[in-house]
N, C-alpha and C positions, 0 to 999 in steps of 0.2 A: 776337097776344101770346104764345100758346103756342109758336109757331115760334121767336120770338126768345129765349124762355126756354130752349128746348132748345139753341139755338146757344150761348148764354152758358154753359150747363152743360158743353158739349163743350170750349169754350175754356178753362174753368177746369180741366178734367181734363187737357188737353194741357199747360197751363202748369205744372200740378203735376208731370206726368211729366218735363218738361224740367228743372224744378227738382230733382227727385229724381236724374235722370241727372247733372246738373252737380254735385250734392252728393256723388256716389259717388267715393271716393278712387281714383286711378290708382296701379298698382304702380310703385315707384321703380326706377331702373336697377339698383341693387344687388340688389333682389328678383328682377328678371328674370335677372340673371347667376347668382344662386343656383339658380334654377329650371332653368337650362341647364347645370348642373354636369356633370363627366366621370364615368367609370366608377368604381365602388368597387373596392377591392383584390381582393375575391373575384371580381367579374366579370372583372377583368383577368386573374387567374390562370386562370380557366376558359377565357377566350378564348385565352390562350397555350397551355394544355394541348391544346385542340382543334387549334390551328395546328400544334403539334409532332406530333400524331398524324397529321394530314393530310400533313405533310412526310415523316414516316416511311413512310407508305404509298406516297407518290410515289417515294421513294428505293428502296424495295424493288422496286417495279415496274420502275424504271430498271435496277437491278442485275440483276434476273432477265431482263429483255429483252436486256441486253448479254451476259450469259452464254449465253443461248440462241443469240444471233447468233454468238458465238464458236464454240460447239459445231457449229452448222450449217455455218459457213464451213470449219472444219477437216475435217468429214466430207465436204463437197463436194469439197474439194481432194484428200482421200485417195482418193476414188472416181475423180476425174478423173485423178490421177497413175497409178492402177492401170490404167485403161483405156488411157491413152496408152502406158504402158510395154509392156503386152502387145501392143498393136497394132503398135508400132514393132519390137519384138523378133520378132514373127511375120513381118513383111514382110522383115526382114533374114535371118532364119534360113531362110525359104522360098527365098531366093536361093542357098543353099549349092550350090556346084559349078556355078553357071551360067556358060556360055561361049557366045559366038555374036556375030553381027554385027547382030542386030536384037532388039528386045524380045520378039518372038514366037517366037524360035528357042530351043528347049530341047534340050540335048544331054545324053545319058546318059553315065555313066562319069566317071572322075576327070578333073581338069583336066589338059590337055596344055599344060604351061608350058615355056618355055625354061629357066627355073630350076627343075629338077625337085626333087622331095622336099618340096614344100609340100602339106600335107594340107588338103583342103577343109573338114574338120570336125574340131575337137579340143575337149577340155574337161577340166576338173579337178573334183575332188570335195572340198568343204570346204577348199579350198586358200587362199582369200583372205578374211580377216576372217570366217571361219566359213561362207563361202558358196562356191557353185560358180562356175566361169567357163565360158564357151562362146565359141569362136572359129569364125567361118565365113569361107570364102574364095570369091570369085567374080570374074569379069571383067565389063567394061562393054560398051557398044555405041557405034557411031559417032555415033548421034544423041544420046548422053549422056542417054538415058532412064533408065538405071540410076543409082541413088544409093547412097552409103554411109550409115552410121548418123548421120553429121553433116549429111546432106542435100546433100552435094556430089556433082556428077555424076561418073560413072566412064566413061572413054572405052574404046574397043575395044582400046587398047594397054595399059590399066591393069589391074592385079590388086590387089585390096584385101582386107585381112584386118580383120574387125570383131570385137572382143572385148568381151563384156559381163562386168562384175564389180560387186561392191559395195565401196565405199570405206569407210575407217575412220570417215567422217563420215555414214554411213548414206545414201549416195547411189548410185543405179544409174548406172554410168558405161559409156561405150563408147569404146574406143580404136581408132583406125584407123591402119593401116600401108599405105601405097600403094607398090607395086612394091619391097617390101623396105626401104622407108625407115623413118625414126623414127616411133614410135607417138605420135599426138596424141590426147589423152583429153579428152572433154567429159562433163558431167553430163547424163544423160537426164532423170531426175526425182530429187527428194530424198525423204526419209522412207522409205527402203527398208532394212529390217533384215536381210533374208536373200533369197538367190536359190538355187534348187535346180533342177537339170536332170536329166532321165532320157531315155535314148535307146532308141527302138523298134528292136529288132534283128529282121531278117527271116532266119530260120534255114533256110527251105525254098524260098526264091526264088519266093514267090508274091506279092511286092510288098505284103505286109501284115506288121505288126509281130507277132511271136510272143511277145515279152517286152520289158519295159522295165527297163533296168539303168542303173547309174551309169557314169560315164566310165571308171573303172578296170576295170570288168567287161565292156567292149566289146572283143572280140577283134580285130575289124576294122571301122573306121568306115565302110568301103564297104558294110557290111551294114545300116547304119542307114537306115531309110526314113521315120522320123518322130521328132519331138522333143517332149517335154513340159516346159513351163517353169512354175514357180510362184514367186511373190514374196510376201513378208510386208511389208506397209506399215504405217506408224504415222503418227499425226497429228503435226503440227509442234509444237503446244502441249501441255504437260503439264497435269495436274490438271483434266482435262475431265470425269471421272467421279468418283463419290463414294468409290470404293474401288479397290484394286489389281485388275488384270485377272488372274483365276485360270483363264482358259480355256486349253484345250490347242490349240496351233497346230502342225499337221503339214503340212509341205510335201512332197507326194508321199511319199517314204519317210523323210523326215527330220523329227523332232519338235524344234521350236525352243523352245517353252515347253510344259511338261507339266502346268501347273496347280499342281504342288507348289512350284515355285520361280517365282512370278509376277514379272512386270516391275513394279518399284515406282515407277512414274512416273505412273500413272493416265491413261495415254494410251489412245486407241481404236486398234484394229488390225483389219486386214482381210487376207485371203488372196485373191489373184487368180492365175488360172492359165489356160493355154491349150495346145493341141496343134497342131503344125505338121507338115504332110506335106512331105517334101523332094522336090519335083517332079523334080529332076535325078537322083534315085536310083531313081525308079520305072520 
């Protein structure tokens, strides 16, 4: 009897629980929609402000990275142009006065040409666009091993004159005249503001330069045993630095910018230089 009474009591409690659960009201569809409502105006404004701040940071990073890339690219091109220009000029100037039938034959003394009167080495001082010029003459070989400054082979019957100068467009150019023909000019590198050349004169015949002078101060080019070349290069793009360049740029004996009158273009500049021994004069 006691067991059945307990079972009846549990049944009554379960029935009461079910009745209570069934009698609890369920939220209506409208109530659920109100509970899932959107952001308030203040929350929306805060979200928009944070988004704008993040976008501003991302834009600043992008602009800074792009500017850094532009500066690095300009500087790399500046250095590459400088190395290439000096290397090519050194190779050509070193050939001054060369004559012979093979690349290993070096002959001292002036060129012996059918058309006499051609100097193997000439130059001017501040003659073209505020820069110097230098011209070198040599002959080629039967195997066409020797090249002119355009990269064209020079045969053993050819005499070439290579002249370096700076154009009005700030380009280092090289003009080639073959066998007295018309001069054909090509651009070696761009972004060159100035070219200056000094000539090492051997005054006591010991095959060493005793002094370096400009072209007008060389009494006899046959006494020149070495040449110094200096170039002032600038980047292609302007406004790469925050202020105008007030540095002093002196190319050998010539001051191009003295700092008091800076270049107002905010470009980066570099000086490259080299010395070349004239093998055929030694």
